[in-house]
C-alpha positions in Angstrom: -35.8 -5.6 6.6 -33.7 -5.8 9.8 -31.3 -8.2 8.1 -30.7 -5.7 5.2 -29.9 -2.9 7.7 -27.6 -5.2 9.6 -25.8 -6.2 6.4 -25.3 -2.5 5.5 -24.0 -1.7 8.9 -21.5 -4.6 8.9 -20.4 -3.6 5.4 -20.0 0.1 6.5 -18.1 -0.8 9.7 -15.8 -3.3 7.9 -14.9 -0.8 5.1 -14.4 1.9 7.8 -12.0 -0.3 9.7 -10.1 -1.2 6.5 -9.7 2.5 5.7 -8.5 3.3 9.2 -5.9 0.4 8.9 -4.7 1.7 5.5 -4.4 5.3 6.8 -2.5 4.2 9.9 0.2 2.6 7.7 0.8 6.0 6.0 0.4 8.5 8.9 2.0 8.3 12.3 -1.0 9.9 13.9 -4.6 9.1 13.1 -7.5 10.4 15.2 -11.2 9.7 14.5 -13.0 13.0 15.1 -16.5 11.9 14.1 -18.1 8.7 13.1 -21.8 8.5 12.1 -22.9 5.6 10.0 -20.6 5.4 7.0 -19.3 9.0 7.5 -15.9 9.5 9.1 -13.9 12.6 10.0 -10.2 11.9 10.6 -7.4 14.1 11.8 -4.0 12.9 10.5 -0.5 14.1 11.1 1.2 15.8 8.1 4.4 13.7 8.4 6.1 15.8 5.7 3.3 15.1 3.1 1.7 17.9 1.2 -2.1 18.3 1.0 -1.7 17.4 -2.6 -0.2 14.1 -1.6 -3.2 13.3 0.5 -5.6 14.2 -2.3 -3.7 11.9 -4.6 -3.6 9.1 -2.1 -7.4 9.3 -1.5 -8.0 9.2 -5.2 -5.8 6.1 -5.5 -7.7 4.2 -2.7 -11.3 5.5 -3.1 -12.3 2.7 -5.5 -10.7 0.0 -3.4 -12.7 1.1 -0.3 -15.9 2.2 -2.1 -15.5 5.8 -1.0 -18.1 7.9 -2.7 -17.1 11.3 -1.3 -14.3 12.8 0.7 -12.7 16.1 1.4 -9.3 17.2 2.7 -8.6 20.4 4.5 -5.8 22.0 6.5 -6.3 23.1 10.1 -7.5 26.7 10.2 -5.9 29.4 12.4 -9.2 29.5 14.5 -8.9 25.7 15.1 -5.3 26.1 16.2 -6.2 28.9 18.5 -9.1 26.9 20.0 -7.0 23.8 20.5 -4.2 25.9 22.1 -6.8 27.6 24.4 -8.2 24.1 25.5 -4.7 23.0 26.4 -4.1 26.0 28.6 -7.2 25.3 30.6 
């Protein structure tokens, strides 16, 4: 029982590290916002790429890294404002 959980954890962490390494080759800035189990939330720099490019890229690599579900979104004006306010403080 414990061994099964350990194997799942190692698999999840290994795949996560591989995805991070792959994304770091494409984007100049990669920040891990959240990481719980096999769920990750990243913030990447745009680097001149469109959001469509990122969707296409994720579709291309999801099978390679056993990604079941992902989403891509742009920063909202509220998030920009909140980040700006944090920097001022």
